[in-house]
C-alpha positions in Angstrom: -37.4 -20.7 0.0 -33.7 -21.9 0.7 -30.9 -20.8 -1.6 -30.1 -23.4 -4.2 -27.1 -25.6 -3.3 -24.0 -25.0 -5.4 -20.9 -27.0 -4.3 -17.9 -26.4 -6.5 -14.5 -28.0 -6.8 -11.7 -26.2 -4.9 -10.2 -24.8 -8.0 -13.6 -23.5 -9.4 -14.4 -21.9 -6.0 -11.1 -20.2 -5.8 -11.3 -18.9 -9.3 -14.8 -17.6 -8.6 -13.5 -15.6 -5.7 -10.5 -14.3 -7.7 -12.8 -13.1 -10.5 -14.9 -11.0 -8.1 -11.8 -9.8 -6.2 -10.4 -8.5 -9.5 -13.3 -5.9 -9.6 -12.5 -4.4 -6.2 -10.9 -0.9 -5.8 -9.3 0.4 -2.6 -11.3 2.8 -0.4 -8.8 5.6 -0.3 -5.2 6.6 0.3 -3.1 8.1 3.1 0.4 9.4 3.6 2.3 7.6 6.4 5.8 7.5 7.9 8.1 5.1 6.2 8.3 2.5 9.1 4.5 2.9 9.7 3.9 1.7 6.1 5.4 -1.7 6.7 2.9 -4.4 5.7 0.6 -2.0 3.9 -0.1 -1.7 0.2 1.8 0.9 -1.8 -0.4 3.5 -3.6 2.2 5.4 -5.5 5.1 4.9 -7.9 8.5 5.2 -6.3 11.0 6.1 -9.0 14.8 6.1 -8.8 16.0 9.5 -7.9 19.4 8.9 -9.5 21.2 6.1 -11.3 21.8 2.9 -9.3 24.6 2.5 -8.8 25.6 6.2 -9.4 29.1 5.1 -10.3 30.8 1.9 -11.5 30.9 0.0 -8.2 33.4 -2.6 -7.2 31.9 -5.8 -5.8 35.0 -7.3 -4.4 38.1 -6.2 -2.4 41.1 -6.4 -4.6 42.7 -4.4 -7.4 41.2 -2.3 -10.2 43.0 -3.2 -13.4 42.8 -3.3 -17.1 41.9 -6.8 -18.1 44.2 -6.7 -21.1 47.2 -6.4 -18.7 46.5 -9.9 -17.4 46.7 -11.6 -20.8 50.0 -13.2 -19.6 50.3 -14.6 -16.1 51.7 -14.0 -13.6 51.4 -10.3 -14.2 53.2 -7.6 -12.2 51.5 -4.2 -12.1 52.4 -0.9 -10.5 50.1 0.2 -7.7 49.3 3.9 -8.0 46.9 4.3 -5.1 44.0 3.0 -2.9 40.3 3.7 -3.2 38.0 3.3 -0.2 34.2 2.9 -0.2 32.6 6.3 0.4 35.9 8.2 -0.2 35.7 11.4 -2.3 36.6 11.1 -5.9 40.3 10.5 -6.3 42.2 11.8 -9.3 43.2 8.2 -10.2 43.3 6.9 -13.8 44.6 3.5 -14.6 47.0 3.3 -17.4 48.6 0.2 -19.0 50.7 -1.7 -16.5 49.0 0.0 -13.5 46.5 -1.0 -10.8 44.8 0.5 -7.8 43.9 -1.2 -4.5 40.1 -1.0 -4.1 37.5 -2.0 -1.5 34.0 -3.5 -2.0 31.5 -0.7 -2.8 34.1 1.8 -3.9 33.9 3.6 -7.3 36.1 1.9 -9.9 38.7 4.5 -11.3 38.8 5.7 -14.8 40.7 3.4 -17.1 40.0 0.2 -15.1 37.5 -2.3 -16.6 37.7 -5.1 -14.0 38.5 -5.8 -10.4 40.7 -8.8 -9.6 40.0 -10.4 -6.2 42.6 -10.0 -3.5 42.9 -13.8 -3.1 44.7 -14.0 -6.4 47.3 -11.3 -5.7 50.4 -10.7 -3.6 51.7 -7.3 -2.7 55.3 -6.2 -2.5 55.6 -2.5 -1.9 54.2 -0.6 -4.8 54.1 -3.8 -7.0 51.3 -6.4 -7.1 51.6 -9.8 -8.7 48.4 -11.3 -10.1 48.1 -15.0 -10.8 44.7 -15.3 -12.3 43.2 -13.7 -15.5 40.0 -11.8 -15.6 37.5 -10.6 -18.2 36.5 -7.0 -18.8 33.5 -6.1 -16.6 34.2 -8.7 -13.9 33.5 -7.6 -10.3 32.3 -4.2 -11.4 28.6 -3.1 -11.6 28.3 -0.4 -14.3 26.7 2.9 -13.6 22.9 2.6 -13.8 23.0 -1.2 -14.2 20.4 -1.7 -11.4 18.2 1.2 -12.3 18.3 4.4 -14.3 17.2 7.8 -12.9 13.4 7.9 -13.3 12.9 4.1 -13.5 10.0 2.6 -11.5 11.5 0.8 -8.5 8.2 0.2 -6.7 4.7 0.2 -8.1 1.2 0.5 -6.6 -0.3 -2.7 -5.4 2.9 -4.0 -3.8 3.0 -5.1 -0.2 5.6 -3.1 1.6 8.0 -5.7 3.1 11.6 -5.2 4.3 13.0 -5.1 0.8 10.5 -2.5 -0.4 11.1 -0.4 2.7 14.8 -0.6 1.9 14.2 0.6 -1.7 12.1 3.5 -0.5 14.8 4.5 2.0 17.5 4.3 -0.7 15.7 7.0 -2.8 15.1 9.2 0.2 11.4 8.5 0.8 10.7 9.3 4.5 6.9 8.9 3.9 4.9 6.8 1.5 1.4 7.0 0.1 -0.5 3.8 0.9 -4.0 2.5 0.4 -6.3 2.8 3.4 -7.0 -0.5 5.1 -10.5 -2.0 4.4 -12.8 -2.6 7.3 -13.7 -6.3 7.5 -16.5 -7.2 9.9 -16.4 -10.5 11.8 -19.7 -12.0 13.1 -19.6 -15.3 15.1 -23.0 -16.9 15.4 -24.7 -19.5 17.6 -26.0 -19.8 21.2 -23.2 -22.3 21.9 -20.6 -19.5 21.5 -19.7 -17.2 24.4 -17.2 -14.3 24.8 -13.7 -15.3 25.9 -14.1 -13.7 29.4 -17.3 -15.6 30.1 -17.1 -19.0 31.8 -18.6 -21.5 29.3 -21.2 -24.1 30.2 -20.5 -27.7 29.3 -22.4 -27.3 26.0 -20.6 -24.0 25.1 -17.3 -22.9 23.6 -15.4 -19.7 23.8 -15.3 -17.4 20.8 -11.8 -18.2 19.3 -12.9 -17.7 15.7 -13.3 -13.9 15.9 -9.8 -13.6 17.3 -8.1 -15.9 14.8 -9.9 -14.1 12.0 -8.9 -10.7 13.3 -5.2 -11.7 13.1 -5.6 -13.1 9.6 -7.4 -10.0 8.5 -4.6 -7.8 9.8 -2.0 -10.0 8.1 -3.9 -9.7 4.8 -3.9 -5.9 5.0 -7.4 -5.3 6.6 -8.8 -3.7 9.7 -11.0 -6.1 11.7 -14.3 -5.0 13.2 -15.4 -7.6 15.8 -19.2 -7.6 16.2 -21.0 -9.1 19.2 -21.8 -12.8 19.0 -25.1 -13.3 17.2 -27.6 -15.5 19.1 -29.9 -18.0 17.4 -32.6 -15.3 17.4 -33.7 -14.0 13.9 -34.3 -10.3 14.8 -31.0 -9.8 16.6 -29.2 -11.8 13.9 -30.6 -9.5 11.2 -29.5 -6.5 13.1 -25.9 -7.7 13.5 -25.7 -8.8 9.8 -26.9 -5.3 8.8 -24.2 -3.8 11.0 -21.6 -6.0 9.5 -22.6 -5.0 6.0 -21.6 -1.4 6.8 -18.0 -2.6 6.6 -16.3 -3.4 3.3 -16.6 -7.1 3.7 -18.5 -9.4 6.1 -17.3 -12.7 7.5 -19.8 -14.8 9.3 -18.7 -18.0 11.2 -21.0 -20.8 12.1 -24.6 -21.5 11.2 -24.1 -21.3 7.4 -24.3 -24.9 6.4 -26.9 -24.8 3.8 -29.9 -27.0 4.6 -28.8 -27.6 8.2 -29.2 -24.3 9.9 -31.5 -21.8 8.2 -31.4 -18.7 10.4 -28.3 -17.2 8.8 -29.4 -18.3 5.3 -32.8 -16.9 5.8 -31.5 -13.5 7.1 -29.2 -13.3 4.0 -32.0 -14.2 1.6 -34.2 -11.5 3.1 -31.5 -9.0 2.2 -31.7 -10.4 -1.4 -28.4 -12.2 -1.2 -26.9 -13.8 -4.3 -24.9 -17.0 -3.6 -22.0 -17.9 -5.9 -21.3 -21.1 -4.1 -22.6 -22.8 -1.0 -19.8 -25.3 -0.5 -16.4 -26.5 -1.9 -15.1 -30.0 -2.2 -12.4 -29.6 0.5 -11.7 -30.8 4.0 -11.8 -29.1 6.4 -14.2 -26.3 5.3 -16.6 -27.9 2.9 -19.6 -25.7 3.9 -17.9 -22.5 2.8 -20.4 -19.9 1.4 -19.6 -16.9 -0.8 -22.1 -14.3 -2.0 -23.1 -10.7 -2.2 -25.9 -8.4 -1.3 -27.2 -5.3 -3.2 -26.0 -2.0 -1.8 -27.3 0.8 -3.8 -25.7 0.7 -7.2 -23.0 -1.7 -5.9 -22.7 -4.8 -3.8 -21.4 -5.9 -0.4 -19.7 -9.2 -0.4 -19.9 -11.8 2.4 -18.4 -15.2 3.3 -20.0 -17.8 5.5 -17.2 -19.6 7.1 -17.6 -22.9 8.9 -17.7 -22.7 12.7 -15.1 -25.3 13.5 -11.9 -23.3 14.3 -9.5 -25.0 11.9 -12.1 -24.9 9.1 -12.5 -21.2 9.8 -8.7 -20.5 9.5 -8.3 -22.7 6.4 -11.2 -21.2 4.5 -10.1 -17.7 5.3 -6.7 -18.3 3.7 -8.1 -20.2 0.7 -11.0 -17.9 -0.1 -11.4 -14.7 2.0 -7.8 -13.6 1.9 -7.8 -12.7 -1.8 -10.9 -10.5 -1.2 -9.3 -8.7 1.7 -6.0 -8.2 -0.2 -7.9 -6.8 -3.2 -9.9 -4.4 -1.0 -6.5 -3.3 0.5 -5.2 -2.5 -3.0 -2.9 -5.4 -3.5 -2.1 -6.8 -6.9 -3.8 -10.1 -7.4 -1.7 -13.2 -7.0 -2.3 -16.9 -7.6 -2.2 -19.5 -4.8 1.1 -21.5 -5.0 2.0 -24.8 -3.4 5.5 -26.0 -2.6 6.6 -29.6 -2.6 8.3 -31.7 0.0 8.9 -35.4 0.7 6.3 -37.1 2.9 7.9 -38.4 6.1 5.1 -40.9 7.0 2.4 -42.6 5.0 -1.0 -40.9 4.7 -4.2 -42.9 4.3 -7.0 -40.9 2.8 -10.1 -41.4 0.6 -10.3 -39.6 -2.7 -13.0 -37.2 -3.6 -12.0 -34.1 -1.6 -9.0 -31.8 -1.6 -7.7 -32.0 2.0 -5.6 -29.4 3.7 -4.2 -31.3 6.7 -2.1 -29.6 9.5 1.5 -30.6 9.2 5.1 -29.8 10.2 7.7 -28.9 7.5 11.1 -29.8 8.8 14.6 -30.8 7.6 17.7 -28.7 6.8 18.8 -26.9 3.7 17.4 -28.6 0.6 16.3 -31.8 2.4 12.8 -30.7 3.4 10.3 -33.3 4.6 6.8 -32.9 5.9 4.7 -34.9 8.3 1.1 -34.6 9.5 0.5 -33.5 13.1 -1.8 -35.7 15.2 -5.2 -34.0 15.2 -8.8 -34.8 16.1 -10.5 -33.0 13.2 -11.4 -29.4 12.4 -12.1 -28.5 16.0 -8.6 -29.2 17.1 -7.0 -25.8 17.4 -4.0 -27.0 19.4 -2.9 -29.2 16.5 -3.0 -26.3 14.1 -1.0 -24.2 16.5 1.7 -26.9 16.4 1.7 -27.0 12.6 3.6 -24.6 10.2 1.9 -25.8 7.0 -0.8 -27.9 5.4 -0.2 -31.0 3.4 -2.5 -30.9 0.3 -4.0 -34.3 -0.4 -6.3 -34.8 -3.4 -6.0 -38.5 -3.9 -6.0 -41.7 -1.9 -3.2 -43.3 0.1 0.2 -41.7 -0.2 3.4 -43.6 0.7 6.2 -42.3 2.7 8.9 -40.7 0.6 6.6 -39.4 -2.1 6.6 -35.7 -3.0 3.4 -33.9 -1.9 2.1 -30.4 -2.3 2.5 -28.2 0.7 0.7 -24.9 1.6 2.7 -22.8 4.1 0.7 -21.1 6.8 0.9 -17.4 6.1 2.2 -16.7 9.6 5.3 -18.7 8.6 6.1 -16.6 5.6 5.2 -13.0 6.3 
């Protein structure tokens, strides 16, 4: 008996995945060298080991002064010294009528409550003339303003990007505790698919899906496990699905369009699969399948991704990525769209939410987006030329209108 068809809106399908992803827990933890942790998910709290900054820090080159001394302009002050960034503490204290030359990053001396920028000063020997007033606190970051000793700077579930690595380095962390990467099995199916080093017949295609998915899995924080191609033969298909279920998550590509090809569906049903949806109202990727299979007291989840290469890549990003990220220990995040002006008219029929390969271009704040020429969800070359997807959920859209844009993850990570 086939699985009942359940086709959801894009939003409902995405929320369904997010609800199940929220139940996941990472497999384990490991201690790795700081640079080796880049891109992984943090599994420990990283606290401030001291106040940041540890002293009142000047943010401009100029003169440390008492703001009250600049009540009347121009003001002439007596320069009593110079303070360099990184220099040992100098026995300087600013008294009324005095100033000290100071560099960006240096510690503001006692008695000073502001730093006036050098652009508004002129020096003559040990006298400085200042032509612009200033308020107390200007151009000085107080001790502990960024963080107090013991404050949490990084928390578990954060992806370790360059900024997080910099924070860890600033508190002296040469190694970090990260979550172990989940193993994500990839199973391409169908007699028409051959390995990339096998010359394909006229009716065959090379297995690009396993490789695009492997890269996407790695970028989401997982460790891809590429299985042999599953032929259209029930027993071997069942064997490979069982092998894939030994991983933390199974991604199947091809042969999962409910009601069209029943080998994969039947194999999953024999394993008592529960299907949460068997399609989403999107293009490309409408026949996306999501479900789980009993595994002792728990479950193993699977996705059936469409076999067309662009559909495979799009549906991974929209649906499988949050599952991989959750298994990797990442804090859940919502899917966000940007907006840009449409460069050329789009003609489309309403009814599906479309994710169409496009190029986001322009300069500075003047972003514009235009579809790439493509021949449907099998056109890998068009997707390779794109850096984003235009999201279309209505009919025709005129040039110049603002449209939602979903960046390709490779463009932002």
